[in-house]
KEMIDREN-73004 format. One record per residue (C-alpha): residue number from 1; residue in three letters; x, y, z. Coordinates in steps of 0.2 Angstrom, whole numbers, plus 5000, padded with zeros to 4 digits. Layout:
N
@pos=NUM&code=ala&c1=X&c2=Y&c3=Z
...
END
This chain:
339
@pos=1&code=met&c1=5392&c2=5487&c3=5403
@pos=2&code=ser&c1=5404&c2=5474&c3=5399
@pos=3&code=val&c1=5419&c2=5475&c3=5387
@pos=4&code=asn&c1=5428&c2=5464&c3=5375
@pos=5&code=val&c1=5446&c2=5463&c3=5380
@pos=6&code=ala&c1=5463&c2=5457&c3=5374
@pos=7&code=val&c1=5478&c2=5455&c3=5384
@pos=8&code=val&c1=5494&c2=5455&c3=5373
@pos=9&code=gly&c1=5510&c2=5448&c3=5380
@pos=10&code=ala&c1=5499&c2=5438&c3=5391
@pos=11&code=thr&c1=5513&c2=5425&c3=5397
@pos=12&code=gly&c1=5525&c2=5439&c3=5403
@pos=13&code=ala&c1=5527&c2=5445&c3=5421
@pos=14&code=val&c1=5516&c2=5460&c3=5418
@pos=15&code=gly&c1=5504&c2=5451&c3=5407
@pos=16&code=asp&c1=5502&c2=5438&c3=5421
@pos=17&code=leu&c1=5498&c2=5452&c3=5434
@pos=18&code=ile&c1=5486&c2=5461&c3=5422
@pos=19&code=arg&c1=5475&c2=5445&c3=5422
@pos=20&code=lys&c1=5475&c2=5445&c3=5441
@pos=21&code=val&c1=5472&c2=5463&c3=5443
@pos=22&code=leu&c1=5457&c2=5462&c3=5431
@pos=23&code=val&c1=5449&c2=5449&c3=5442
@pos=24&code=glu&c1=5454&c2=5458&c3=5458
@pos=25&code=arg&c1=5446&c2=5475&c3=5452
@pos=26&code=ala&c1=5431&c2=5466&c3=5445
@pos=27&code=phe&c1=5433&c2=5473&c3=5428
@pos=28&code=pro&c1=5418&c2=5471&c3=5418
@pos=29&code=val&c1=5424&c2=5458&c3=5405
@pos=30&code=lys&c1=5412&c2=5452&c3=5392
@pos=31&code=thr&c1=5424&c2=5442&c3=5382
@pos=32&code=ile&c1=5443&c2=5440&c3=5384
@pos=33&code=lys&c1=5457&c2=5433&c3=5374
@pos=34&code=phe&c1=5476&c2=5431&c3=5377
@pos=35&code=leu&c1=5489&c2=5434&c3=5364
@pos=36&code=ala&c1=5508&c2=5432&c3=5364
@pos=37&code=ser&c1=5522&c2=5428&c3=5353
@pos=38&code=glu&c1=5522&c2=5412&c3=5342
@pos=39&code=lys&c1=5534&c2=5404&c3=5355
@pos=40&code=ser&c1=5521&c2=5406&c3=5368
@pos=41&code=ala&c1=5506&c2=5403&c3=5357
@pos=42&code=gly&c1=5497&c2=5387&c3=5362
@pos=43&code=lys&c1=5500&c2=5388&c3=5381
@pos=44&code=thr&c1=5486&c2=5389&c3=5393
@pos=45&code=val&c1=5483&c2=5403&c3=5405
@pos=46&code=glu&c1=5470&c2=5404&c3=5419
@pos=47&code=phe&c1=5458&c2=5419&c3=5421
@pos=48&code=ala&c1=5443&c2=5420&c3=5433
@pos=49&code=gly&c1=5444&c2=5401&c3=5436
@pos=50&code=lys&c1=5444&c2=5396&c3=5418
@pos=51&code=leu&c1=5458&c2=5391&c3=5406
@pos=52&code=tyr&c1=5461&c2=5400&c3=5390
@pos=53&code=thr&c1=5473&c2=5395&c3=5376
@pos=54&code=val&c1=5485&c2=5408&c3=5371
@pos=55&code=glu&c1=5484&c2=5414&c3=5353
@pos=56&code=pro&c1=5498&c2=5421&c3=5342
@pos=57&code=ile&c1=5498&c2=5440&c3=5340
@pos=58&code=arg&c1=5490&c2=5444&c3=5323
@pos=59&code=ala&c1=5479&c2=5457&c3=5315
@pos=60&code=glu&c1=5464&c2=5446&c3=5315
@pos=61&code=ala&c1=5464&c2=5443&c3=5333
@pos=62&code=phe&c1=5459&c2=5461&c3=5337
@pos=63&code=ala&c1=5442&c2=5460&c3=5328
@pos=64&code=gly&c1=5428&c2=5465&c3=5339
@pos=65&code=val&c1=5440&c2=5470&c3=5354
@pos=66&code=gln&c1=5436&c2=5486&c3=5363
@pos=67&code=ile&c1=5451&c2=5487&c3=5375
@pos=68&code=val&c1=5469&c2=5480&c3=5372
@pos=69&code=leu&c1=5480&c2=5479&c3=5387
@pos=70&code=ser&c1=5497&c2=5477&c3=5379
@pos=71&code=ser&c1=5514&c2=5472&c3=5388
@pos=72&code=thr&c1=5527&c2=5468&c3=5374
@pos=73&code=pro&c1=5544&c2=5475&c3=5369
@pos=74&code=ser&c1=5543&c2=5491&c3=5360
@pos=75&code=ser&c1=5547&c2=5484&c3=5343
@pos=76&code=val&c1=5532&c2=5473&c3=5344
@pos=77&code=ser&c1=5521&c2=5487&c3=5351
@pos=78&code=lys&c1=5526&c2=5498&c3=5336
@pos=79&code=glu&c1=5520&c2=5485&c3=5324
@pos=80&code=phe&c1=5504&c2=5479&c3=5333
@pos=81&code=ser&c1=5497&c2=5493&c3=5343
@pos=82&code=pro&c1=5492&c2=5503&c3=5328
@pos=83&code=ile&c1=5485&c2=5488&c3=5320
@pos=84&code=ala&c1=5474&c2=5485&c3=5335
@pos=85&code=ala&c1=5469&c2=5503&c3=5336
@pos=86&code=lys&c1=5464&c2=5503&c3=5317
@pos=87&code=ala&c1=5453&c2=5488&c3=5321
@pos=88&code=gly&c1=5443&c2=5499&c3=5333
@pos=89&code=ala&c1=5451&c2=5495&c3=5350
@pos=90&code=ile&c1=5459&c2=5507&c3=5362
@pos=91&code=val&c1=5476&c2=5501&c3=5366
@pos=92&code=ile&c1=5484&c2=5503&c3=5383
@pos=93&code=asp&c1=5502&c2=5501&c3=5380
@pos=94&code=asn&c1=5515&c2=5497&c3=5393
@pos=95&code=ser&c1=5530&c2=5498&c3=5382
@pos=96&code=ser&c1=5540&c2=5514&c3=5380
@pos=97&code=ala&c1=5536&c2=5515&c3=5361
@pos=98&code=trp&c1=5522&c2=5528&c3=5363
@pos=99&code=arg&c1=5525&c2=5538&c3=5379
@pos=100&code=met&c1=5532&c2=5553&c3=5371
@pos=101&code=asp&c1=5521&c2=5553&c3=5356
@pos=102&code=pro&c1=5511&c2=5570&c3=5357
@pos=103&code=asp&c1=5495&c2=5561&c3=5350
@pos=104&code=cys&c1=5496&c2=5547&c3=5363
@pos=105&code=pro&c1=5491&c2=5552&c3=5381
@pos=106&code=leu&c1=5503&c2=5547&c3=5395
@pos=107&code=val&c1=5491&c2=5543&c3=5409
@pos=108&code=val&c1=5491&c2=5540&c3=5428
@pos=109&code=pro&c1=5472&c2=5540&c3=5432
@pos=110&code=glu&c1=5475&c2=5549&c3=5449
@pos=111&code=val&c1=5485&c2=5563&c3=5441
@pos=112&code=asn&c1=5478&c2=5566&c3=5423
@pos=113&code=gly&c1=5464&c2=5554&c3=5419
@pos=114&code=asp&c1=5456&c2=5568&c3=5409
@pos=115&code=gln&c1=5469&c2=5565&c3=5396
@pos=116&code=leu&c1=5459&c2=5549&c3=5391
@pos=117&code=his&c1=5447&c2=5561&c3=5382
@pos=118&code=his&c1=5461&c2=5565&c3=5370
@pos=119&code=ile&c1=5466&c2=5548&c3=5362
@pos=120&code=lys&c1=5470&c2=5553&c3=5344
@pos=121&code=lys&c1=5479&c2=5537&c3=5338
@pos=122&code=gly&c1=5468&c2=5525&c3=5348
@pos=123&code=ile&c1=5484&c2=5522&c3=5360
@pos=124&code=val&c1=5486&c2=5526&c3=5378
@pos=125&code=ala&c1=5503&c2=5525&c3=5385
@pos=126&code=asn&c1=5507&c2=5518&c3=5402
@pos=127&code=pro&c1=5521&c2=5527&c3=5410
@pos=128&code=asn&c1=5538&c2=5521&c3=5417
@pos=129&code=cys&c1=5537&c2=5512&c3=5434
@pos=130&code=val&c1=5547&c2=5527&c3=5442
@pos=131&code=ala&c1=5537&c2=5541&c3=5435
@pos=132&code=ile&c1=5520&c2=5533&c3=5440
@pos=133&code=pro&c1=5522&c2=5533&c3=5459
@pos=134&code=leu&c1=5532&c2=5549&c3=5458
@pos=135&code=cys&c1=5518&c2=5559&c3=5450
@pos=136&code=val&c1=5505&c2=5551&c3=5461
@pos=137&code=ala&c1=5515&c2=5557&c3=5476
@pos=138&code=leu&c1=5518&c2=5574&c3=5469
@pos=139&code=lys&c1=5500&c2=5578&c3=5462
@pos=140&code=pro&c1=5493&c2=5584&c3=5478
@pos=141&code=leu&c1=5508&c2=5594&c3=5482
@pos=142&code=his&c1=5508&c2=5602&c3=5465
@pos=143&code=asp&c1=5490&c2=5607&c3=5468
@pos=144&code=leu&c1=5496&c2=5616&c3=5483
@pos=145&code=gly&c1=5512&c2=5625&c3=5477
@pos=146&code=arg&c1=5515&c2=5621&c3=5459
@pos=147&code=val&c1=5531&c2=5610&c3=5457
@pos=148&code=lys&c1=5546&c2=5619&c3=5450
@pos=149&code=arg&c1=5560&c2=5607&c3=5451
@pos=150&code=ile&c1=5562&c2=5588&c3=5457
@pos=151&code=val&c1=5578&c2=5580&c3=5462
@pos=152&code=val&c1=5575&c2=5561&c3=5464
@pos=153&code=ala&c1=5586&c2=5546&c3=5468
@pos=154&code=thr&c1=5578&c2=5529&c3=5465
@pos=155&code=tyr&c1=5581&c2=5512&c3=5473
@pos=156&code=gln&c1=5574&c2=5500&c3=5460
@pos=157&code=ser&c1=5571&c2=5482&c3=5463
@pos=158&code=ser&c1=5578&c2=5467&c3=5453
@pos=159&code=ser&c1=5560&c2=5464&c3=5446
@pos=160&code=gly&c1=5562&c2=5479&c3=5435
@pos=161&code=lys&c1=5572&c2=5468&c3=5424
@pos=162&code=gly&c1=5557&c2=5456&c3=5423
@pos=163&code=ala&c1=5558&c2=5437&c3=5427
@pos=164&code=thr&c1=5576&c2=5436&c3=5420
@pos=165&code=gly&c1=5581&c2=5449&c3=5433
@pos=166&code=leu&c1=5574&c2=5440&c3=5447
@pos=167&code=thr&c1=5582&c2=5423&c3=5441
@pos=168&code=asp&c1=5599&c2=5432&c3=5440
@pos=169&code=phe&c1=5597&c2=5440&c3=5457
@pos=170&code=asn&c1=5591&c2=5424&c3=5466
@pos=171&code=ala&c1=5606&c2=5414&c3=5460
@pos=172&code=gln&c1=5617&c2=5428&c3=5466
@pos=173&code=val&c1=5609&c2=5429&c3=5483
@pos=174&code=ala&c1=5610&c2=5410&c3=5485
@pos=175&code=ala&c1=5628&c2=5409&c3=5481
@pos=176&code=trp&c1=5633&c2=5425&c3=5491
@pos=177&code=gly&c1=5624&c2=5420&c3=5506
@pos=178&code=ala&c1=5632&c2=5403&c3=5506
@pos=179&code=gly&c1=5649&c2=5410&c3=5504
@pos=180&code=lys&c1=5651&c2=5403&c3=5487
@pos=181&code=pro&c1=5657&c2=5411&c3=5471
@pos=182&code=val&c1=5644&c2=5422&c3=5464
@pos=183&code=pro&c1=5639&c2=5418&c3=5446
@pos=184&code=ala&c1=5642&c2=5431&c3=5433
@pos=185&code=pro&c1=5627&c2=5442&c3=5430
@pos=186&code=thr&c1=5616&c2=5438&c3=5416
@pos=187&code=ala&c1=5601&c2=5450&c3=5416
@pos=188&code=his&c1=5609&c2=5464&c3=5428
@pos=189&code=lys&c1=5625&c2=5473&c3=5422
@pos=190&code=ala&c1=5634&c2=5469&c3=5438
@pos=191&code=gln&c1=5633&c2=5458&c3=5454
@pos=192&code=leu&c1=5617&c2=5464&c3=5463
@pos=193&code=ala&c1=5618&c2=5453&c3=5478
@pos=194&code=gly&c1=5626&c2=5464&c3=5492
@pos=195&code=asn&c1=5628&c2=5478&c3=5480
@pos=196&code=val&c1=5620&c2=5493&c3=5471
@pos=197&code=ile&c1=5621&c2=5497&c3=5452
@pos=198&code=thr&c1=5620&c2=5514&c3=5445
@pos=199&code=leu&c1=5622&c2=5509&c3=5427
@pos=200&code=asp&c1=5609&c2=5494&c3=5425
@pos=201&code=trp&c1=5602&c2=5503&c3=5410
@pos=202&code=thr&c1=5608&c2=5509&c3=5393
@pos=203&code=leu&c1=5619&c2=5525&c3=5394
@pos=204&code=asp&c1=5612&c2=5539&c3=5383
@pos=205&code=pro&c1=5623&c2=5552&c3=5375
@pos=206&code=asn&c1=5619&c2=5566&c3=5388
@pos=207&code=gly&c1=5627&c2=5555&c3=5402
@pos=208&code=phe&c1=5610&c2=5550&c3=5409
@pos=209&code=thr&c1=5604&c2=5532&c3=5407
@pos=210&code=glu&c1=5589&c2=5528&c3=5396
@pos=211&code=glu&c1=5579&c2=5526&c3=5413
@pos=212&code=glu&c1=5584&c2=5542&c3=5419
@pos=213&code=asn&c1=5579&c2=5551&c3=5403
@pos=214&code=lys&c1=5562&c2=5543&c3=5404
@pos=215&code=val&c1=5559&c2=5549&c3=5421
@pos=216&code=val&c1=5563&c2=5567&c3=5416
@pos=217&code=asn&c1=5552&c2=5567&c3=5400
@pos=218&code=glu&c1=5538&c2=5557&c3=5406
@pos=219&code=thr&c1=5536&c2=5567&c3=5423
@pos=220&code=lys&c1=5534&c2=5583&c3=5413
@pos=221&code=lys&c1=5521&c2=5576&c3=5402
@pos=222&code=ile&c1=5511&c2=5567&c3=5415
@pos=223&code=met&c1=5511&c2=5583&c3=5426
@pos=224&code=gly&c1=5507&c2=5593&c3=5411
@pos=225&code=asp&c1=5521&c2=5606&c3=5414
@pos=226&code=pro&c1=5536&c2=5606&c3=5402
@pos=227&code=thr&c1=5544&c2=5619&c3=5413
@pos=228&code=ile&c1=5547&c2=5607&c3=5428
@pos=229&code=gly&c1=5565&c2=5603&c3=5431
@pos=230&code=val&c1=5569&c2=5585&c3=5434
@pos=231&code=cys&c1=5586&c2=5578&c3=5439
@pos=232&code=pro&c1=5586&c2=5559&c3=5442
@pos=233&code=thr&c1=5599&c2=5546&c3=5447
@pos=234&code=cys&c1=5592&c2=5529&c3=5445
@pos=235&code=val&c1=5600&c2=5515&c3=5455
@pos=236&code=arg&c1=5597&c2=5496&c3=5455
@pos=237&code=val&c1=5596&c2=5489&c3=5473
@pos=238&code=pro&c1=5596&c2=5471&c3=5480
@pos=239&code=val&c1=5577&c2=5471&c3=5483
@pos=240&code=lys&c1=5566&c2=5458&c3=5474
@pos=241&code=val&c1=5550&c2=5469&c3=5471
@pos=242&code=ala&c1=5545&c2=5487&c3=5474
@pos=243&code=his&c1=5554&c2=5503&c3=5469
@pos=244&code=ser&c1=5558&c2=5517&c3=5481
@pos=245&code=glu&c1=5562&c2=5535&c3=5478
@pos=246&code=ala&c1=5571&c2=5549&c3=5488
@pos=247&code=val&c1=5563&c2=5565&c3=5482
@pos=248&code=thr&c1=5567&c2=5583&c3=5485
@pos=249&code=val&c1=5554&c2=5594&c3=5477
@pos=250&code=glu&c1=5555&c2=5613&c3=5475
@pos=251&code=phe&c1=5539&c2=5624&c3=5473
@pos=252&code=his&c1=5535&c2=5640&c3=5465
@pos=253&code=asn&c1=5525&c2=5644&c3=5481
@pos=254&code=pro&c1=5529&c2=5638&c3=5499
@pos=255&code=val&c1=5521&c2=5622&c3=5505
@pos=256&code=ser&c1=5522&c2=5619&c3=5523
@pos=257&code=val&c1=5526&c2=5601&c3=5530
@pos=258&code=ala&c1=5509&c2=5601&c3=5539
@pos=259&code=asp&c1=5499&c2=5606&c3=5523
@pos=260&code=ala&c1=5509&c2=5593&c3=5513
@pos=261&code=lys&c1=5505&c2=5579&c3=5525
@pos=262&code=ala&c1=5487&c2=5584&c3=5526
@pos=263&code=ala&c1=5486&c2=5584&c3=5507
@pos=264&code=leu&c1=5495&c2=5567&c3=5505
@pos=265&code=ala&c1=5484&c2=5559&c3=5519
@pos=266&code=lys&c1=5468&c2=5561&c3=5508
@pos=267&code=ala&c1=5476&c2=5560&c3=5491
@pos=268&code=pro&c1=5469&c2=5546&c3=5480
@pos=269&code=gly&c1=5480&c2=5531&c3=5478
@pos=270&code=val&c1=5492&c2=5536&c3=5492
@pos=271&code=val&c1=5495&c2=5528&c3=5509
@pos=272&code=phe&c1=5503&c2=5541&c3=5519
@pos=273&code=met&c1=5514&c2=5535&c3=5534
@pos=274&code=asp&c1=5519&c2=5548&c3=5547
@pos=275&code=glu&c1=5534&c2=5543&c3=5556
@pos=276&code=thr&c1=5532&c2=5557&c3=5568
@pos=277&code=lys&c1=5516&c2=5550&c3=5575
@pos=278&code=asp&c1=5518&c2=5531&c3=5575
@pos=279&code=gly&c1=5536&c2=5528&c3=5569
@pos=280&code=lys&c1=5530&c2=5519&c3=5554
@pos=281&code=phe&c1=5539&c2=5523&c3=5537
@pos=282&code=pro&c1=5536&c2=5516&c3=5519
@pos=283&code=gln&c1=5546&c2=5501&c3=5515
@pos=284&code=pro&c1=5547&c2=5489&c3=5499
@pos=285&code=leu&c1=5539&c2=5476&c3=5510
@pos=286&code=his&c1=5524&c2=5487&c3=5513
@pos=287&code=ala&c1=5522&c2=5490&c3=5494
@pos=288&code=glu&c1=5524&c2=5473&c3=5487
@pos=289&code=gly&c1=5508&c2=5466&c3=5482
@pos=290&code=ser&c1=5499&c2=5483&c3=5484
@pos=291&code=asp&c1=5491&c2=5495&c3=5471
@pos=292&code=his&c1=5495&c2=5510&c3=5482
@pos=293&code=thr&c1=5509&c2=5522&c3=5482
@pos=294&code=phe&c1=5517&c2=5524&c3=5500
@pos=295&code=val&c1=5523&c2=5541&c3=5505
@pos=296&code=gly&c1=5532&c2=5546&c3=5521
@pos=297&code=arg&c1=5547&c2=5555&c3=5528
@pos=298&code=val&c1=5540&c2=5572&c3=5523
@pos=299&code=arg&c1=5551&c2=5586&c3=5530
@pos=300&code=gln&c1=5557&c2=5604&c3=5526
@pos=301&code=asp&c1=5572&c2=5605&c3=5515
@pos=302&code=pro&c1=5585&c2=5614&c3=5527
@pos=303&code=ser&c1=5593&c2=5622&c3=5512
@pos=304&code=asn&c1=5578&c2=5629&c3=5503
@pos=305&code=pro&c1=5562&c2=5636&c3=5511
@pos=306&code=asn&c1=5552&c2=5632&c3=5496
@pos=307&code=ala&c1=5557&c2=5614&c3=5495
@pos=308&code=leu&c1=5551&c2=5598&c3=5504
@pos=309&code=cys&c1=5559&c2=5581&c3=5505
@pos=310&code=leu&c1=5549&c2=5564&c3=5505
@pos=311&code=trp&c1=5551&c2=5546&c3=5503
@pos=312&code=val&c1=5540&c2=5536&c3=5490
@pos=313&code=val&c1=5538&c2=5517&c3=5488
@pos=314&code=ser&c1=5527&c2=5507&c3=5476
@pos=315&code=asp&c1=5526&c2=5490&c3=5468
@pos=316&code=asn&c1=5534&c2=5492&c3=5451
@pos=317&code=leu&c1=5525&c2=5477&c3=5444
@pos=318&code=arg&c1=5508&c2=5482&c3=5450
@pos=319&code=lys&c1=5505&c2=5501&c3=5451
@pos=320&code=gly&c1=5521&c2=5504&c3=5441
@pos=321&code=ala&c1=5514&c2=5493&c3=5427
@pos=322&code=ala&c1=5499&c2=5481&c3=5427
@pos=323&code=thr&c1=5488&c2=5490&c3=5439
@pos=324&code=asn&c1=5490&c2=5507&c3=5432
@pos=325&code=ala&c1=5485&c2=5500&c3=5415
@pos=326&code=val&c1=5469&c2=5491&c3=5422
@pos=327&code=gln&c1=5465&c2=5508&c3=5431
@pos=328&code=cys&c1=5466&c2=5517&c3=5414
@pos=329&code=ala&c1=5454&c2=5503&c3=5406
@pos=330&code=gln&c1=5442&c2=5506&c3=5421
@pos=331&code=glu&c1=5442&c2=5525&c3=5418
@pos=332&code=leu&c1=5439&c2=5522&c3=5399
@pos=333&code=val&c1=5423&c2=5513&c3=5405
@pos=334&code=arg&c1=5418&c2=5524&c3=5419
@pos=335&code=arg&c1=5420&c2=5540&c3=5408
@pos=336&code=gly&c1=5409&c2=5532&c3=5394
@pos=337&code=ile&c1=5424&c2=5533&c3=5382
@pos=338&code=val&c1=5422&c2=5514&c3=5379
@pos=339&code=lys&c1=5404&c2=5509&c3=5376
END
């Protein structure tokens, strides 16, 4: 079957990638329309070799649409995602607005795709770009020994701030590399060229950043276990695309390194790289442009017999946003939820 689709936020970085991923994954599009703010309405975008005029986001635009792929600020999502759902569409929403709503499933298809059968509000939330690859990597290990606690330090790329982040970073790198004064940051909260930033997000009252609290709450919801302990430290690093994560995971039941490697090697969505065999290890350059989650450096925690350490890398714009959303749409069709 083919589906009537609308892409909301079509001119943004994630919206642009959603268009590409829909084509790459041969999503069965019957009709498609592209919506954006009034400022971007009237522009043209390319999809599958054809040009489309971007329409303004308004209630009437959702008539007859079956799946909405939305990438807008939370304030816009809070207004228009319910309107689209009321019009009969299932909305896959990339903002943080609906992630912790108990009536909106928070879905990573490789981990909890069954939650797509429980869409009470017509909205499916697309998780945070750190939580997605973290859960993809942990799911096969959770099945072996049940995750008890996660300690994760992230190495997040400039593109996590969107196009403005990359513009800011590129200007800094050009000046820094040429030995010239580095311009004051505009998107990032400090100089990123030749530096790392631990507070590139809003600081919440509990001392953790907004990003870190997202990782805590969303990981528990995706994994379906609110008892899992999660302690994150999120850091911005001078990399253009792809987020990396250093993960220590403690289990209720022991999981051997050999069993973990075997499970990861056959896990859906995972590219496992075993440095002990061929010297290869996951890097942002491997993940950039890929829809997979790269995992390696699996080793026994020397301080805890029930814990393993691993290294996870994923393209934050693709699997961390656009690709995961399109995969959710594909699952809606495959499972017969959208007909």
